[in-house]
Every structure is written in C-alpha cells, then in structure tokens.
C-alpha positions as CSV (number, residue, x, y, z in Angstrom):
1,M,0.1,0.1,-0.1
2,G,2.6,2.6,1.0
3,I,2.1,6.0,2.5
4,K,1.7,9.4,1.2
5,V,4.6,11.8,1.4
6,L,4.3,15.6,0.8
7,F,7.6,17.2,0.2
8,I,7.6,21.0,0.9
9,Y,10.3,23.1,-1.0
10,P,10.7,26.6,0.0
11,N,12.3,28.6,-2.7
12,T,11.7,32.2,-4.5
13,F,11.6,33.0,-8.0
14,G,15.1,33.0,-9.7
15,M,16.9,31.3,-6.8
16,N,17.5,27.4,-6.9
17,M,17.1,25.0,-9.8
18,L,14.7,22.0,-8.9
19,P,16.2,20.0,-6.0
20,P,17.8,16.9,-7.0
21,A,17.5,15.5,-3.7
22,I,13.8,15.5,-3.6
23,A,13.7,14.2,-7.2
24,L,16.0,11.3,-5.8
25,F,14.0,10.6,-2.7
26,S,10.8,10.5,-4.8
27,S,12.4,7.8,-7.1
28,L,13.5,5.8,-4.0
29,L,10.0,6.0,-2.2
30,K,7.9,5.3,-5.4
31,E,10.0,2.2,-5.9
32,R,8.9,1.0,-2.6
33,G,5.1,1.7,-3.4
34,H,4.8,5.0,-1.7
35,K,2.9,8.0,-3.1
36,V,4.9,11.3,-3.4
37,E,3.8,15.0,-4.1
38,I,5.5,18.3,-3.9
39,F,4.5,21.8,-2.9
40,D,7.2,24.1,-4.3
41,T,7.0,27.7,-3.5
42,T,9.2,28.9,-6.4
43,Y,6.5,30.5,-8.9
44,Y,4.5,32.2,-6.0
45,S,5.3,35.8,-5.0
46,M,6.5,35.3,-1.6
47,D,7.4,37.8,1.2
48,H,10.9,36.4,2.1
49,G,13.5,39.2,1.9
50,I,14.3,41.6,-1.0
51,D,13.4,40.7,-4.6
52,S,11.9,37.5,-3.6
53,D,9.7,37.5,-6.6
54,G,12.5,38.4,-9.1
55,S,11.0,41.5,-10.4
56,K,13.2,44.3,-8.9
57,M,16.6,42.8,-9.3
58,E,19.2,45.0,-10.5
59,N,22.6,43.4,-11.2
60,L,25.3,44.6,-13.7
61,N,27.4,41.5,-12.9
62,V,25.0,39.1,-15.1
63,M,23.1,39.2,-18.4
64,P,19.4,40.0,-18.2
65,F,16.9,37.3,-19.4
66,D,13.3,37.0,-19.7
67,M,11.6,33.8,-18.5
68,G,8.4,35.0,-20.1
69,S,10.0,34.1,-23.6
70,R,9.2,30.4,-22.4
71,G,5.9,31.4,-21.0
72,I,7.2,31.2,-17.5
73,R,5.7,33.6,-15.0
74,L,4.7,33.9,-11.3
75,K,1.4,32.2,-10.5
76,N,-1.7,34.4,-10.0
77,S,-3.1,32.4,-7.1
78,D,-2.6,32.6,-3.3
79,W,0.0,30.2,-2.0
80,K,-1.9,29.6,1.1
81,V,-5.0,28.8,-0.7
82,D,-3.3,26.4,-3.1
83,L,-1.3,24.7,-0.1
84,D,-4.6,24.4,1.7
85,N,-6.3,22.8,-1.2
86,H,-3.3,20.6,-2.0
87,I,-2.9,19.0,1.5
88,K,-6.6,18.4,1.8
89,K,-6.8,16.7,-1.5
90,F,-3.6,14.7,-1.0
91,N,-4.1,14.0,2.8
92,P,-0.4,13.1,3.4
93,D,1.1,10.7,6.0
94,L,4.3,12.5,6.3
95,L,5.5,16.1,5.7
96,A,9.1,16.3,4.5
97,I,11.0,19.7,4.3
98,S,14.1,20.0,2.2
99,S,15.5,23.4,2.8
100,T,18.7,25.6,2.5
101,E,19.5,27.8,5.3
102,D,18.6,30.9,3.6
103,M,15.2,29.4,2.9
104,W,14.6,27.9,6.3
105,E,12.5,30.8,7.7
106,L,10.3,30.6,4.4
107,G,10.0,26.9,5.0
108,M,8.8,27.5,8.5
109,K,6.2,30.0,7.3
110,V,4.9,27.5,4.9
111,L,4.7,24.8,7.7
112,E,2.9,27.2,10.1
113,E,0.1,27.4,7.7
114,L,-0.1,23.5,8.1
115,K,-0.2,23.9,11.8
116,E,-3.7,23.0,12.4
117,Y,-3.8,20.0,9.7
118,K,-0.6,18.7,11.2
119,L,-1.9,18.8,14.9
120,K,-5.3,17.5,14.2
121,N,-4.1,14.5,12.2
122,D,-1.0,13.9,14.2
123,I,1.2,14.1,11.2
124,P,5.0,13.9,11.7
125,V,7.4,16.4,10.1
126,V,11.1,15.6,9.0
127,A,13.3,18.3,7.9
128,G,16.7,17.8,6.0
129,G,19.3,19.7,4.0
130,V,22.8,21.0,4.7
131,F,21.4,23.3,7.3
132,C,19.7,20.6,9.3
133,T,23.1,18.6,9.1
134,F,25.2,21.4,10.5
135,A,22.6,23.3,12.8
136,P,20.4,20.3,13.8
137,D,19.9,21.9,17.4
138,I,18.4,24.7,15.8
139,C,16.1,23.1,13.4
140,I,14.7,20.6,15.8
141,S,13.9,23.4,18.3
142,Y,11.0,24.4,16.1
143,P,7.8,23.3,17.7
144,L,6.4,21.9,14.4
145,V,9.7,19.9,13.4
146,D,9.7,16.4,14.9
147,M,12.7,15.2,13.1
148,V,15.8,16.5,11.4
149,C,18.1,14.5,9.2
150,V,21.9,14.8,9.8
151,G,23.8,13.8,6.8
152,E,22.4,12.2,3.6
153,G,18.9,11.3,3.6
154,E,18.4,8.5,1.1
155,Q,18.4,5.5,3.6
156,A,16.7,7.6,6.4
157,I,13.6,8.6,4.3
158,V,13.2,5.1,3.0
159,D,13.5,3.6,6.6
160,L,11.2,6.1,8.0
161,C,8.4,5.8,5.6
162,E,8.6,1.9,6.1
163,K,8.3,2.3,9.8
164,I,5.2,4.9,9.5
165,E,3.8,2.3,6.9
166,K,4.0,-0.6,9.6
167,G,3.0,1.5,12.5
168,E,6.4,1.0,14.2
169,D,8.2,3.6,16.4
170,F,10.7,5.5,14.3
171,K,12.7,7.2,17.0
172,N,15.8,4.9,16.2
173,V,16.1,5.8,12.4
174,T,19.6,6.3,11.6
175,N,20.6,9.9,10.5
176,L,17.8,11.3,12.4
177,W,17.3,13.5,15.2
178,V,13.8,12.4,16.8
179,K,11.8,14.5,19.2
180,D,9.1,13.0,21.0
181,K,5.9,14.6,22.4
182,E,7.5,15.6,25.8
183,G,10.4,17.1,23.8
184,T,13.1,14.5,24.5
185,I,15.5,14.2,21.6
186,T,16.9,10.9,20.5
187,K,20.3,11.6,18.4
188,N,20.7,8.4,16.2
189,T,24.0,7.5,14.7
190,I,25.2,8.4,11.0
191,I,25.7,5.6,8.7
192,K,28.3,5.4,6.0
193,P,27.7,7.5,2.8
194,V,25.4,5.9,0.3
195,D,26.8,4.4,-3.0
196,V,26.0,7.0,-5.6
197,N,26.4,4.2,-8.2
198,K,23.0,2.5,-7.0
199,S,21.0,5.6,-7.1
200,P,17.8,5.5,-9.4
201,N,17.3,8.1,-12.0
202,L,15.9,11.5,-10.8
203,D,12.0,11.6,-10.6
204,L,11.3,14.7,-12.6
205,S,7.6,14.0,-13.0
206,L,7.2,15.2,-9.5
207,F,7.8,18.9,-10.8
208,E,5.6,21.1,-13.0
209,E,7.2,21.6,-16.4
210,N,8.3,25.1,-15.5
211,R,10.9,24.0,-13.0
212,L,12.9,22.4,-15.8
213,Y,13.8,25.9,-17.4
214,R,16.9,28.0,-16.3
215,P,18.5,31.0,-17.6
216,M,22.1,30.6,-19.0
217,A,24.0,33.5,-20.7
218,G,20.7,35.4,-21.4
219,K,18.6,32.4,-22.8
220,I,16.3,30.1,-21.2
221,Y,17.0,26.3,-21.6
222,K,15.4,23.2,-20.6
223,M,17.9,21.6,-18.1
224,V,18.3,19.6,-15.0
225,P,21.0,19.5,-12.4
226,V,23.4,16.5,-13.1
227,E,25.4,14.7,-10.5
228,T,28.7,13.5,-11.5
229,H,30.6,13.8,-8.0
230,R,29.2,14.2,-4.4
231,G,31.1,16.4,-2.2
232,C,34.5,17.9,-2.8
233,P,38.1,17.0,-2.1
234,F,39.2,20.7,-1.6
235,T,39.1,22.5,2.0
236,C,37.8,26.1,1.0
237,S,36.6,27.6,4.3
238,F,33.7,29.3,2.8
239,C,32.2,25.9,1.9
240,N,30.5,23.2,3.7
241,S,32.5,20.4,1.9
242,P,35.3,20.5,4.6
243,D,32.9,20.0,7.5
244,Q,31.0,17.1,5.5
245,N,34.3,15.4,4.9
246,R,35.2,15.8,8.5
247,L,31.8,14.7,9.9
248,Y,31.8,11.4,7.8
249,K,35.4,10.8,8.4
250,N,34.8,11.1,12.3
251,E,31.3,9.5,12.3
252,T,31.8,6.6,9.9
253,G,35.5,6.3,9.0
254,S,34.5,7.0,5.4
255,S,35.2,9.7,2.8
256,F,32.0,11.8,1.9
257,F,33.5,12.7,-1.6
258,R,32.6,10.2,-4.3
259,K,32.4,10.0,-8.0
260,K,29.6,8.6,-10.2
261,R,30.6,5.8,-12.7
262,I,30.7,7.4,-16.3
263,D,28.5,4.7,-17.6
264,L,25.9,5.6,-15.2
265,V,26.2,9.4,-15.8
266,Y,25.7,8.5,-19.5
267,E,22.5,6.4,-18.9
268,E,21.2,9.5,-16.9
269,L,22.0,12.0,-19.6
270,K,20.6,9.7,-22.2
271,Y,17.5,9.4,-20.3
272,F,17.2,13.2,-19.8
273,K,17.8,14.0,-23.4
274,E,15.4,11.2,-24.9
275,E,12.6,11.0,-22.5
276,I,12.5,14.6,-20.8
277,G,13.6,16.7,-23.9
278,V,16.8,18.3,-22.0
279,E,18.4,20.9,-24.3
280,Y,21.3,21.8,-22.0
281,N,23.4,19.9,-19.2
282,Y,24.1,21.5,-16.0
283,F,26.9,19.7,-14.2
284,W,26.7,20.9,-10.5
285,A,29.7,19.4,-9.0
286,D,31.8,21.9,-7.0
287,T,34.8,20.9,-8.9
288,F,33.9,19.2,-12.2
289,L,37.5,18.7,-13.2
290,A,38.1,16.5,-10.2
291,Y,38.5,13.5,-12.5
292,N,41.7,11.6,-12.9
293,A,43.1,11.3,-16.5
294,N,41.2,8.1,-17.4
295,E,38.1,9.3,-15.9
296,F,38.3,12.4,-18.0
297,D,39.0,10.6,-21.1
298,E,36.1,8.5,-20.6
299,F,33.7,11.3,-19.9
300,C,34.7,13.0,-23.1
301,E,34.3,9.8,-25.2
302,M,30.9,9.2,-23.5
303,Y,29.8,12.8,-24.1
304,K,30.1,12.6,-27.8
305,E,26.9,10.7,-28.3
306,I,25.0,13.1,-25.9
307,N,25.9,16.1,-28.1
308,L,24.2,18.9,-26.1
309,P,25.7,22.0,-24.8
310,F,26.8,22.0,-21.3
311,W,28.2,24.1,-18.3
312,M,30.5,23.2,-15.7
313,Q,32.2,24.8,-12.9
314,T,35.7,24.0,-11.5
315,R,38.9,25.6,-9.8
316,P,41.6,27.3,-11.9
317,E,44.2,24.7,-10.9
318,T,42.2,22.0,-12.5
319,V,42.4,23.5,-15.9
320,T,44.8,22.5,-18.8
321,E,44.5,23.7,-22.5
322,E,44.4,20.0,-23.5
323,K,41.4,19.4,-21.1
324,I,39.5,22.4,-22.4
325,K,40.2,21.5,-26.1
326,K,38.7,18.2,-25.4
327,L,35.6,19.3,-23.6
328,Q,34.8,22.0,-26.1
329,K,34.9,19.4,-29.0
330,V,32.2,17.4,-27.2
331,G,29.9,20.4,-26.0
332,L,31.4,22.6,-23.3
333,H,29.3,25.8,-23.8
334,R,30.5,28.0,-20.7
335,M,32.3,27.4,-17.6
336,A,32.8,29.0,-14.1
337,F,35.8,29.6,-12.0
338,G,35.6,30.1,-8.2
339,L,38.1,32.7,-7.3
340,E,36.6,34.5,-4.4
341,H,39.4,36.8,-3.4
342,G,42.3,38.6,-5.3
343,N,44.8,38.8,-2.3
344,E,47.2,35.7,-2.3
345,E,47.9,36.1,1.5
346,F,44.3,36.8,2.7
347,R,43.0,34.0,0.4
348,K,45.6,31.5,1.9
349,K,45.0,32.4,5.5
350,I,41.1,33.1,5.7
351,L,39.8,31.0,2.6
352,D,42.3,28.3,2.7
353,R,42.8,28.7,-1.0
354,R,46.6,28.6,-1.8
355,W,47.1,29.1,-5.4
356,K,49.2,32.0,-6.7
357,N,47.7,34.9,-8.6
358,K,49.8,34.5,-11.7
359,D,48.8,30.7,-11.7
360,I,45.2,31.8,-11.6
361,I,45.5,34.3,-14.3
362,N,47.4,31.9,-16.5
363,A,44.8,29.3,-16.0
364,C,42.1,31.8,-17.0
365,K,43.8,32.6,-20.1
366,I,43.1,29.1,-21.5
367,P,39.3,29.3,-22.0
368,K,39.7,33.0,-23.3
369,K,42.2,31.7,-25.9
370,L,40.1,29.0,-26.9
371,G,37.0,31.1,-27.1
372,V,35.0,29.2,-24.4
373,P,33.0,32.0,-22.5
374,F,33.5,31.8,-18.7
375,S,32.7,33.6,-15.5
376,V,34.7,34.5,-12.3
377,N,33.0,34.3,-8.9
378,N,33.9,36.6,-6.2
379,I,33.1,37.1,-2.5
380,T,33.6,40.2,-0.3
381,G,32.8,41.1,3.1
382,F,34.8,38.2,4.7
383,P,35.8,38.4,8.4
384,K,39.0,40.5,8.7
385,E,38.8,41.8,5.2
386,T,38.8,45.7,4.3
387,R,37.8,47.9,1.4
388,E,41.5,48.1,0.4
389,L,41.7,44.4,0.2
390,A,38.6,44.3,-1.8
391,F,40.5,46.2,-4.4
392,D,43.0,43.3,-4.9
393,T,40.0,41.2,-6.1
394,I,39.0,44.0,-8.5
395,E,42.5,44.2,-9.7
396,I,42.8,40.6,-10.5
397,N,39.4,40.5,-12.1
398,R,40.7,43.2,-14.5
399,E,43.7,41.1,-15.4
400,I,41.6,38.1,-16.1
401,D,38.9,39.8,-17.9
402,A,36.4,37.1,-18.1
403,N,33.1,37.3,-19.8
404,N,31.2,37.8,-16.6
405,Q,32.5,38.8,-13.0
406,N,30.2,38.1,-10.2
407,I,30.5,39.5,-6.7
408,Y,28.4,38.4,-3.7
409,S,28.3,39.4,0.0
410,F,29.8,36.7,2.1
411,V,27.2,34.9,4.0
412,P,28.3,32.7,7.0
413,F,26.2,29.7,6.5
414,H,26.3,27.0,9.3
415,G,28.6,24.1,8.3
416,T,31.4,26.1,6.9
417,P,34.9,26.9,8.6
418,L,34.3,30.6,8.1
419,R,31.1,30.3,10.2
420,K,33.0,29.1,13.1
421,L,35.6,32.0,12.5
422,T,32.8,34.3,12.4
423,E,31.1,33.2,15.8
424,S,34.5,33.2,17.5
425,L,35.1,36.8,16.6
426,G,31.8,37.7,18.1
427,L,30.5,38.8,14.7
428,I,27.4,36.6,14.8
429,S,25.8,34.0,17.2
430,H,25.2,30.7,16.6
431,K,21.4,30.7,16.6
432,T,21.4,33.4,13.7
433,I,20.0,32.0,10.5
434,T,21.5,33.6,7.5
435,K,20.0,34.2,4.1
436,C,21.1,35.8,0.8
437,L,18.1,37.6,-0.1
438,T,18.7,40.7,2.2
439,D,19.6,44.4,1.5
440,K,22.8,44.5,3.5
441,P,25.7,42.0,4.6
442,Q,24.9,39.4,7.3
443,V,28.2,40.5,9.0
444,V,29.0,43.9,10.5
445,L,32.7,44.5,10.2
446,P,33.8,47.7,11.9
447,E,36.7,48.1,9.5
448,Y,34.5,47.2,6.4
449,P,31.0,48.6,7.2
450,P,27.9,47.1,5.2
451,E,27.2,50.4,3.4
452,V,30.8,50.2,2.0
453,I,30.3,46.5,1.3
454,E,27.2,47.3,-0.8
455,G,29.0,50.2,-2.6
456,I,31.9,47.9,-3.6
457,K,29.2,45.3,-4.9
458,R,27.3,47.7,-7.0
459,T,30.2,49.4,-8.6
460,F,32.4,46.1,-8.9
461,V,32.0,45.4,-12.6
462,L,32.5,49.1,-13.2
463,Y,35.8,49.1,-11.7
464,V,36.6,46.1,-13.4
465,K,35.7,47.2,-17.0
466,F,36.1,50.8,-17.1
467,P,39.6,52.4,-17.4
468,K,41.2,53.7,-14.1
469,S,40.8,57.2,-15.3
470,R,37.2,56.8,-14.5
471,W,37.8,55.4,-11.1
472,K,37.1,58.7,-9.5
473,D,33.7,58.8,-10.7
474,I,33.1,55.2,-9.8
475,G,34.3,56.0,-6.3
476,R,31.6,58.6,-5.9
477,A,29.0,56.1,-7.3
478,E,29.8,53.8,-4.5
479,K,27.9,56.1,-2.2
480,F,24.2,55.7,-1.6
481,T,23.4,59.5,-1.6
482,K,21.5,61.5,-4.2
483,E,24.7,62.5,-6.0
484,G,26.1,59.0,-5.9
485,N,22.9,57.5,-7.1
486,K,22.7,59.9,-10.1
487,I,26.4,59.1,-11.0
488,Y,25.8,55.4,-10.7
489,I,22.8,55.6,-13.0
490,E,25.0,57.4,-15.8
491,L,27.9,55.0,-15.4
492,K,25.4,52.0,-15.4
493,K,23.9,53.1,-18.6
494,E,27.4,53.6,-20.2
495,F,28.3,50.1,-19.0
496,L,25.2,48.6,-20.4
497,D,25.9,50.1,-23.9
498,K,29.5,49.4,-23.8
499,Y,30.4,46.3,-22.0
500,M,27.4,44.1,-21.3
501,P,27.8,40.6,-23.0
502,K,25.3,40.0,-25.7
503,A,23.1,37.0,-25.1
504,D,24.4,33.8,-26.7
505,A,22.9,32.5,-29.8
506,D,20.6,29.6,-28.5
507,P,21.8,26.5,-30.2
508,T,18.3,24.8,-29.4
509,S,15.7,27.0,-30.2
510,D,14.8,30.3,-32.0
511,V,13.7,32.1,-29.0
512,T,14.7,35.5,-28.5
513,M,14.9,37.7,-25.5
514,T,12.6,40.6,-25.2
515,N,13.4,43.9,-23.5
516,D,10.2,44.2,-21.5
517,D,8.9,42.2,-18.5
518,K,12.5,40.9,-17.6
519,R,12.1,38.9,-14.6
520,G,15.8,39.0,-13.3
521,Y,19.4,38.4,-14.5
522,S,21.2,35.3,-15.2
523,D,24.7,33.8,-15.6
524,E,26.3,30.4,-15.0
525,M,25.8,30.6,-11.1
526,V,22.1,31.8,-11.0
C-alpha cells in the first residue's frame, strides 16, 4: 500500500534549480510503493527578503533574461489557498521539508500554515538539507519539526516511511534526530555514505514543467542538475564540503567525496535527453574536473553521443589547455571559476585557497584563448577583510577579463569553517540564521561597514571594466547618496551600452529575449 509523502520545498523566483535530492528521494520512495507529491513555492510571490519575486533585481554582474520568453511567470493564485487545497486533496501521512539555510525561515512560514492540519491529524514532520546537518539543534527547536536529518537522507527517508507504514516506532532511524511529544530528543548515529552508483534516475515527473527551465547567458534552456561527483576534495573555508568530509570521517571512517561511474552518468544523460527533452546539461559538481586522467577521457568519449551544450564549474588549478580543448569538442558551452578573493595572503590564511595569482591568471587565459565563455565568482565582506583588500579582487579580475564577473556578500552559512571563525570573533551568534536575499551583508565588520560593502558590490564590474581614469567617478558612485545614485545611473547606462555581454545565440531554439517584463538576471551561477 505505501504511505503518502508531501515534500515542501521553500524557494523564491530566480533562486535554486529544482532540488535533485527531492527528485532522488521520490524515485526511491515510489520504487517501494509510496505516493509522493511536492509543494514548491518557486513560482509564488513570497514575502521573503528583498526581490523574492525576481521583479526588482538590478545586477550589472550578469546578463538580463526573460523567463516569459518560454511562458514562465509567477502564479496569480494565493499560495496559502493552493497549499490548503493541496494538502486536503492529498491527505499525506508525512510532511518532509528540504531546505537550504537561506530558505529555512520561509519553510517554517509554509509549515506554520499547516499547523492546524498537522496537529489535528498527528502528522510527523521531518526536515533535511545541509542546514539541518550542521545546525540540527536549531532546526529541531522549532515546535512543528519532529525530526531532522543529519547527513545524507536516502536511507533515512526510506526507513522512516517503512516504519510509518508498519505503524512502528521510528525514533531509532539512523541519521535522524527525533523529538518525542515530551520534547526529548533521540540523536541517532550516522551511517556510511550511500553508494551513488546505486541511485535511481531522478523523478522529474514530481515537478511542474516550468521547473525544468533555467537561464544561461541570457537564454532560457530546458535543463536539469546532473550529478557527477558528490562532495568535494578541497577545503575552502567558505564552503560546507570540509565539514561534510570531517563529519563523515569522524562518524563513519569514510570519505564523503564520491564520483559517479561514467557509464551511469551516460545513462542518466541519455534518459534526460530522450525522455525529458533536455536541451542543455548543468553539471553541478563543485569541482567538475576532479577526475583523474582516465575518468576524464572516459567522460569525453561518452559525451560525444549526448551531443548537447553543457556548463561546468571548477577550480583554476584543475584546468589545462588539453582538457578544455577536449571538452570544447564534445559540447562545453560555458564554464565558471571560483576565485573568491584577489589577495594571495588573505586567500591563503582566511579562505584556505593556496594558489598564486599568476597561476590563476594563466589558467584563466586558457578558455579565453580557446573562445570558451567563462565567469569568475568572487565574494566580499569576509571576516578581517577591508575595502583596500577588496580592491585586490578588483585588480585580479581586471587582469583575467572574464566574460562575466560576479561578486556576492559573504554569507556565514552553518557548516562552513568561516562560520566558526565568524562566531569566534563575536560577529554573529550560533543561533542566527543567515540568508542571501537581504539588502545588507549578514556580518557587520567595523573596518568594512555594510554600506561600504554594498557600494563595492554595486560598482564592482564598473571598476573591473572601465579604465582607471574613470575610477574617481566610480568611487563617488559607491555612495548611496543623491549624487552617488545619479552618477551610478549614468555609469550604469554607459556600462550596459559598452560592456554588457550579448546573449548567446541559442543552439536549441529560435527563442529571442525581449526587453520588456524582464524577470531577473542570469549567468552561469544563478
């Protein structure tokens, strides 16, 4: 018979792609006879931080796009009414929330709407995601949350649903913290990482068609996130991978970083292309080129048959001219590098990124030489950073001269080494939940105040692209004053006319971008 599971995915327009974890869980559960549905908030106008409906975004770092060109717009209906109708019609036995940290509070807002139904029908709620893994104490403290998943959720969700189906006590399910009605919490052990080579295909039927579309370089493509690696072998302090590795090493003696067999990646790609009609592949591995030589050659040989454009992200030190040439021949369309900061010493001490600037610059010359468009991703507002240090990031981006340069405020997410540093410096408390959709940085640095960070962010690409003879005017445009705003508007118009990259020719359709009703901005990392 199975049980009914309703996944809740809190998200806002223009943020995350469809969640592959939920698609994977749905496949696993449906294989075992359970019924699965989802309430995805992506296409509702949600009150969750600035620009949460994607309508006001202003970003010179990336190319404008129009989701409406593929008929994709926000829903006109009220999300609360739709949620109420959905849950009454489906009548689930389990509510499962999968959330990033920046969407957690939105998830709790959705869950609060289900409070009466949950309590009346005694429906358990399980929450999962990286935030739950690294801040389970915060997540389990919410009154309507009964369980949180610490670590991977594949086996936990399967075991939990089996016990609910059989009417058995589920307080000892591995990887779960379980809270009973008296508030006592059972903290179960974490099992070894799952074998990613035994995972079924993603269940994309769970999602509405609109969730399969995403902007890339000013165009809208039908695409899905493709897993080739899980975890990352590197130790960047702003990322959760180091703590994932430590957690699994300490708890299970196993490595969290795994690679999926190339033949299985091929089968998934073939399924996406032939059965789903995917137009473009998005490889979401943190470091795509973390392949050895044999694995890399096997991937290139395999991908010849797939014959679709694709995007990847990697670290500069993994790039060689030979690799990019081979990837370009089989479909590499665009790529992204994580640089984060331009000061070598700061990058080494604070970010645990140890490559030299000259080597980064030389590596970035390779795709430029070969004509592969690429973006460079940067962050500012790190603990111990200053405005002067931020200019080192501007300088190296001027030398790299990528097709796109992005800069974001540092967000001290739970589960990253830099979160621990930020807390130890007294800049944030453990209980503070951070998010991206804010009008100011999450960390207030005395030596680099929020308004200065925001000024650097809005003028970043102007500093990178304009000649230094214009820097005096750009400096005035950093100020959020009447004069500064006026200068910024003038410089912005000039930038858009002279430097904004043109949208790529779409290799899969004749859709053209319109200039009205733009719903946001895109590049390789949106």
